[in-house]
N, C-alpha and C positions, 0 to 999 in steps of 0.2 A: 325320451330325450331329456338330458339334464337341464335343470332350471338355471344353473350357472355354468354355462359352457361357452367357450370362445374359440372360434375356428382360426385356421392359419392366416386367412386374409386379414383379420383384425390384429393378430399377434405380431405379424411382421410389419405392420404399419405403426411405427413408434408414435406418431402424432395421436393415434387413437388408443394405443395400449399403455403408454407411459403414464397418463393421468389415472389409470386404474390401479388401485393398491389393494394388497392382500394383508390381512392381519390375523394372527393366531396367538393365543396366550395360554399360560399354564395355570391361571386362576391363583397365582401367588405373586403376580407382578412382573414376571418375565414375559417377553413376547418375541415374535418373529414378524417383521413387517417389511415389505418391499413392494415393488410394482409387479404386475402379473407376468412380465417378461424377465423379472429378476434383476433389473437395473435399479440400483438405489438412487432415489431422487431427493431424499432428505437426509440430514445428518443423523436423524433419529432412526433411520432404517437400519436393519441388521438381521442377521440370521439367528443370533442368540444375544438378546439384550436382557439384562437382568438387574434387579435392585441389589445393591451391596450396602446393607445397613451399617457395616463397619466403617464405610467411607463417608457416606452422606445419605440423604433421602431421595437421591435421583437414580434414574436407570443408567446402566453402563453398557456400551456396545463392546462385547468381547470378540465375537466372530462376526465380521461385517458381511462377508459372503463367501461362497465356496464355488470356485470355477471348476466345472467338469470338462474333461476333454475325452472324446472318443478316438481311439487309435486303431486303425486297421491298415495292414500292409505298410506299417511305419509312417502312415499319413495321419497327422493329428487334426481333429475337428473340435475346436473349443466352443463349448456351449454357453460360456459366460458373456456378460455385456457390462461395460462401464462407459461413462461419458467423460471425455477429456476436453481440453480447451479447443476452441474453434468448432464447437458442435460436432466433434469427432466421437463416434461410438466404436469401441474396440474391446474385445473381439465382437463380432456380430452374430453371437450365438442364437439370437432371436429368430434368425432366418431358417433355423432348423426345427422350430417348434411347429408341430403338426396341429396340436390342439391343447387347450387348457381347460380343465374341469375342476371345479372346487365345490361340488355338491356335498361330498363327505370329507375328502381330504384334498388339499391343493395338489393337483396332479398335472404334470406336464408330460406330453408325449412328443419325443423328438424323433425326427427321421434324418439320418445321415447316410445317403446312398442306400445300401441294402440293410442298414441297421435301424431298428426301431427300439428306442429306449424309453421306458416309463419311469418318471421320478415322482415320488410322493413325500410330503413333509407332514410330521405330526409331533406335537408337544406331549410330553409326559405330564399328566395332571399333578399339580403341586410339587413339581420337581424341576430344577433348572437344567432341563435336558431336552434337546430336540433330536428327533430321529429323521433321517432321510433315506428312503428306500429306493433302490435302483433295480429295475427288472428288465432284463434283455428279452424283449418280446420276439425279436427276429434278428438273425444275422447269418451270413453265409460263409464267414471265415473267422479266424481267430480275432477276438476283440479284447482290447485292454482299456480300462478306465483310469484316468489320471485326475487327481483332485488337488487343487491349489487353494488353501485356506487364506483368506485376507483378514488379518488380525488388526484390531483397533485398540482395545483395552483403554477406553476413554469414557468420560461422561457423555451421555447421549446428546447433550446440548452443546458440546464442544467439538473441536476438530483436531485431528492428529497431523503432526508434521514429522518428517524424518529427523531422528535425533540419535545421540550416542548413549542415552540413558537406557533405552529399551534393551532388555536382555534377549540375547539370541539362544540362551541355554534351553535345552529340552532333554527329557529322558524318555526312554522307551517304556511303554506299558503294553499289556497284552493287546495285540492287533492294532497298535497305534502309538501315539506320543502324548506327552503332557508338557505344557509350557506355560510360563507366566511372564509377561513383558515388563511389568512394573511392580515394585514392592507395595504391599497393601491390597493387591488384587488377588482373587482366588486363582488357583491353577485351572487352566482349561485342558480337559481331556478330550482328545479326538481319537476315536477308535472305530473299528469296523467289525462286522460279523464274520468277515473272512480275512485272514492275515494278509496285509498288503506289504509292499516294499516302500519304505519312506526314504526319500532322497533329500538330504539337507542341502538346500540351494537358496540361501537367504537373499532377498531383494526387497527394496522399497518401490512400490508402484506409486509414482508421484503425479500430482495434479489431477486427481479424480474429482469431478465436479458434481454438485447436487442441484438439479434444475429448480426444484421447489424453493430452496433457500436463496438461490440467485434471484428468483422472482420476488421474494420477500425482502430483498434489499439487505441481506445479512451475509456474513462470510459463508462461502460455499465450496471451498477447495481444500482437499486434504491428501495426505500421503498414507498409504496402508502397507503394513509389513506382511510379507509372505515368507514363511520360514523354509519352504521347500514344497515338495509334492509327494502324494501317495500314488502308488500304482498297484493295480490288481487286475488279474484276468477275470473275465466273466463269460459264462457259457449261455447259450440260448436257453431261455426258460428259467435261468437262475436269478435269484434276488439277493442283492448285497445291501446291507444296512450300515449307514454312517451315523455315528453318535457323537454329539458335542455336548458336554456338560461340565460341571465343576466338581465332579467326583468320578472316580473310576467305576466302570460298569463291567459286569460279567458279560462278555461279548457273546457267550453261548445262549444268553437269554434275550438278546435283542429282538429276535423274531417274535418270541412270545410277548414281549412288552409291546411291540408294534401292533400285534393282533388284538391284545387286550384293550389298548387305547381306542382302536377302531370301533370296538363294540360299544364304547361310551358315547360315540358321536351320533347326533341326530342329523340325518341327511337334510341338506338345505334344498328341499324340493318345493318350497312355496315361500311366499312373502312372509307369512307368519313364522315358518321354521327358520328362515334366515335371521329374523330379529330375535327369535328365541335363542339361537346359538350365539348371536352377538351379545345378548344380555348376560349370558353366563360368562362371557369373556371378561366382563368388568368385575367379577367376583374376586376378592382378594382374601386369602387366608394366610395368617402368619401366627407367630407364637402368642400374640396378644389378643387375637380374636378374628372377627369376620367383618369385611367392609365391602364397599363398592367404590371402585376407582372412577374418577370423574370422566376420564377419557384417555385414549391412546393417540399418539405415542408420548406426549409430554406432560400430561396432567397428573396430579397427585390425588390422594383421598381427601375430598373436601366435603365438609358436613352438609352444607346447603345442597350441593349437587347430589349427595348420597340420598337425602330424604326426598328430593324431587324425583329421583330415578327409581327409588326403592319399590314402590307398589307395582310399577309397570314391569320392572326387571325381575320381579319375583312372583307376585300374586297373579299377574296377567298371564304368566306361564304355568300356573298351578304349582309353583314352587314355594308353598307356604313355609316349610321348614327353613328355607334360605332366608326368608323375611325375618323369621324369629331369631335366627342366629345373628344376623346383622343388626337387628334392632336391639337385641339383648346386649351386644357389645357396646352399642351407642348409649344404652341406658346406664351402663356402668360408668361410661365417660361423663355423662351428664351429672350423675350423682357425685362423682369426685369433684367436678368443676363447681357445682352449686355449694358443696360443703367446704371446699378448700381454696377454690379459685384456680386450681391447677388444671391446665388444659392437656388433653390427650395428645401424645406425640404423633399419632397417625391421623386422627380425625381433625384436619385443619379447619379453623374458623368456627369452632363450636360456640364461641362467645359472640358471634355476630347476632344482631338483634332479631332477625326473623327466623333464625335456625330453630329455636324451640317451637315456633309456630308451624314450621314445615314438618317437624318431627310429629307433632300432634295430628297434622293433616295426614301424614303417612299412616299413622295408627288408625285414623278414621277409615282409611281405605281397607285396612286390615279388618276392622269391625264389620265392614260391608261384606268382606270375603268369608268371614267366620260368623261372629255374632257380637252384639254389644256386651253380652255377659263374658265372653272369652276375652275381648279387648280390655274390659274393666279388670278382670281377674289378673291378666298378665301385665298390662301396662297402665292400669288406673293410677297407681301410686306415682309413677313417673310423671304422668300428665298433670296430676293435681299439683305435684311439687313444682313443675315447670310453670304452670299458670300462676300459682301463688307466689313463686319466686319473682315473677314480673309484677304482680299486683302489689306486693310488699315493697317494691322499689329497690330490689336487690340486683336487678340486671344492670350492668354498667352502661348500657346505651339503649334502653327501651323503657320509656316512661309512660305510665298511664296518666293521661291528663284529666281535668275535671269534667270534660264532656264525654268521657268514656273511651276516646280514641287513644292510640299509642303514638308517640313521637320518637324520633331518633335524630341524632346529630351526625350528619354526613358532610359537614362543611370542609373538614380537613382530610378525611379519609373516606373512600366510598364504603357504604354500608349495605347496599342492596346487591342483587345479582348483576345489575348494570354497573360494573366496577372498573371500567377502563380509566386510566389515569394519565395525567400529563407527566413529562419527564421528572418533575419535582415531587411526584407522588400524590398530588392533589387530584380530586375527582374530575374527570372530563365532563361528566353529567352530575352536577352538584345536587343530587336528590337528598333533601333534608327536611326535617319537620314531620308533617303527616304524609306518609307514602301510601298510595292507594292499595297496593297488594299487601302491605304489612297489616293494614287495618281490615282488609277483607279476611285475611288469615286469622287475625285476632278475634273478630266477631264470630267467625266459624268455630274457632277453638272454644270460646265461651259457651256457645249454644250446644256444641257437641258434648262438652263435659257436663253441662247442666242436664242434658238428655240422659247421659250415661249414668248419672247418679240421682235422677229424679225420685227414685223409690227407695233410696238409701237414707234412712233417718239420721244416721251418724254423720252424713255429709250435708244435712239440711242447711246449715249455716253457710257453707261454701256455695251450695247451689243458689241460695238466695242472693249472695253477693255477685256470683257470675251473671245471673239473670238481670240484676239491677244495672251492672256495668254494660251488659249487652243492650239493654233497652236504651240507655243513654247513647251508646255508640251507634246504634242503628239510626237514630234521628240525626246525630251529628255527622254521620257518614254521608247521608244524602245532602245535607246542608253544605258540607265542606267540599265534596267531590263532584256532585252531579251538575253538569253545565246545562245551559239553556238549549244547547244543540244536541243533547242526548248522550254525549260521551262523558267519561269520567276524567277529571283532571289527574295528571300523573302524580303530582305532589303539591302540597300547599305548605308554605312556611311563613307564618305570621300573615302579613298583608300581601305577600307574593304568592301568586298562583301560576303554576307552570301550565301553559296552554297547549303544549305539544301533544299530539295524538300518538300515544304509545300503547303497546299491547298489554301492559300490566292491568288495565281495566278488565280484561277478559278473565283474569283470575278471580275477580270479584263476582263476575257473572257466572263463573263455573263452579263456585263453591256450593256444597250441599246446603249450607246455611248462608244465605246471602242477604245483605241489607237491602238489596234491590228486589222490587216486586217483578212480576212477569213482564209487565209493560216496559219497565225500566231496563230489564235485561234485554228485551228485544231491541230497544233503541241503541243500547251499547253494541249489540251484535250487528246491527245495521251499519254503524260507523266502522266497526272492525272489519266487516266483510267488504265494505266499499273501499276502504283506504289501506288496510293492512294485510288482507288475506292474499297469499300466493300459493302456487302448487307445492311449495316446499316449506310451508309454515307461515307464521305471522311476522311481518316486518317489525323491526324495533322502533321505527319512526315512520310516520306517514309521509308520502311524497309531497304533500301539501304543507308540511311543517318546515320551518327554517332549519337549515343544516342537514337536509336529507342527503345521505351518501350511500348509494346502493351497492357500490363495488368495493369488496374487501380486497384491495390491491395496493401495491406500492411499498414504500419503506415502513418500518415499524410505527413511526408517528402517524403516517397516513392511514395505516390499518387500524390503529387505536381510535382514530377519529371516526372511522366507518363502522367499528365493531358494534356499537349500539345505536347507530344513527341511520339505519336503513336495512341492514342485513336481516335475513329471515331466519327464524328459529322454529324447528319442528316441534319441540317439546310443548310449546304453547298450544298446539292443536288439541292436546288432551283436555285443557280447560275450555277451549273454543267449542269443541264437539259436545262436551258435557253440557255447556250452556245452551247449545243449539237444540239438544234433545229436551232440555228443561222447558224451552220455549215452544218448540214445534212438535215434541213427542215423536212417535214413530214416523210421522210424516216427513221428518228430516233424514230418514234412513238413506234414501237414494242419493241425496246431496252429499252426505258425509262419505258414502261409499265411493262416489266419484272423486272426492278430494284425496282419497287414499291412493288413487292411481299414480299421482305424482311421486309419492313416496316409494311405491313399488318399483317405479322406473329407476329409482336410485340404487336398487340392488345390483345393477350391472354397471353403475357409474361410480366414480370416486372410490370410496372404500367398499369393495365388493361384499355384498350381503349385510351391509350396515349403513348407518347414517352419519354424515359428516357433522362437524361442530356447528357450522352455519352455512347459509346459502346467500348468494347475491340477491338483493331485493328487486332487481329488474331481470327480465328475460336475458339469457336462457336459464337463469337461476342456478348457476354453477356452484357446486359444493366447495367450501373453503375451510381453512383452519385444520383442526385435528382430523385424523382419518376416521375416528369413531368416537361418539360422544354419548355417554350413558343416559343423560336426561332426555335426549332426543329419541333414543331407542325405547326407553321406558314410556315416554309420552305417547308414541305411536302404538306401542303394544297395548296401552290402556284403551286407546280408541278401538283397536281391533277386538279387544275383549268386550267392549261396550256394544260394538256392532253385532257380535256373535250373540250376546245376551238378548238384544232386541229382536234379532232375526229368528229366534227359536221360540 
């Protein structure tokens, strides 16, 4: 039985099936995302959504969806589904779905009378092309397939309305057509492995609604252009492949392309394999290098998120070369920035104060996976430069104070990962001064580099300086952050101490080099377990703290307020579980294994086979935000790797 399989009873129940989303990417920024019944519920959903660097740094929906119709005895049965005003769904193609299986490829099996049709989707790796195969499993009379492409040609964060600017021009290519709605966009080639008939019948389908956007209090209605339809006869046992891409393809090779791509896929037959596949989907390769995208469907490449996610999304999957390619790209970006102040055009936020410290932490995980010698040889120069860049006072917003701690100014603009803002751009959570996770990462970086170079006589001066600062920082950390109640203050700014109970303290407890001793780590864990732990990660604020908002719902302003004031984040479990084993050793194995059950349950909820951006802080802990988030996937993969190592 498939690990990710949904039967007819679930698929025809839209209340159950519409919240479940499917995501596939080409590892170059393009993606296909929709619900498991094929009804788009977000403006970012689409069959072929690609980056267009010539226009901007956003993704763009070219092909929104493709409605298929089965025709027998002149009777059409439309397999598509769209939502219109008044909670009207039309056509109702979901009622023909017999089952949905996405163990290897997203596969729908439709039954229309005596016709059984199987549909599979697959992206071509590192190419802006999606293939959809149709196999007629059974039929007792002549069968014709009809395809209506719904075109958008728009920014994935915008909406389309009927207009006179859109071009209706098209030209025929082998087994298909090519068209482009607006100047500046690439041409979309729609072709088939078998020659179809194309009927030019242009129409705008008006008033299509997106439920998720409606719930989020943002514009949610658009019009989509359908240039006409393709028709092709299909015989029992025959497979026909539809291709959508931005270049013409040799249609005689579509079947071979399809089969070669299938060989590259790891079946999603377990919790680990689901996350392993999900991790690979965040990889981005372009002309400038290798990166990790923060999440789908609307996130960009963000430096902090990349380093948070990197060890879990690569090393925990035994993909060490991927780590090296991505970190090598980042190292070049750091070098340019430190030398010239010029920021990388892809790696956003490289100059944020904690980003160099997250990079060193990621390399520390690499050293655990390989060796200290290997980490020093490959990334030693980068880490020394980053650390001394900060110590020498050259970082624009990270200052080493006389007590050895680092401070940052986050009064006007958010500087930490808790970066929600008011409409005027000011931070909603004004974390400034001494931030607890900044200083935990700082102390860890100092001690790690000192260990890495302790036997290198040429680095003796640096090592002595790092140890001296770390010694002062260790004492100051306890004095500054440790409360009488055992938890760590979230940030301290002069005479102001933020008393909120937040999860950033667990990062300090989960570091290899922590300023906390075992007893202090345990006290921190006790508070975190009691007030922040949920089956879907750690809450961003304790229910006992003022301003707790567990539900990520409402209009944009309401959601911004809830973003870091109660919603749960899975990625923090990596640090929580690391700290737990530091305190309890192998005795904590069964507890952590039980905690993973909640995340495995998510493989069939929300984004199928992946983890959402965040979860409500109160039961039933529903997934919200982006469909798939790299740091969350990487964090849980780190836990699974840790469990495996302890269990062997």
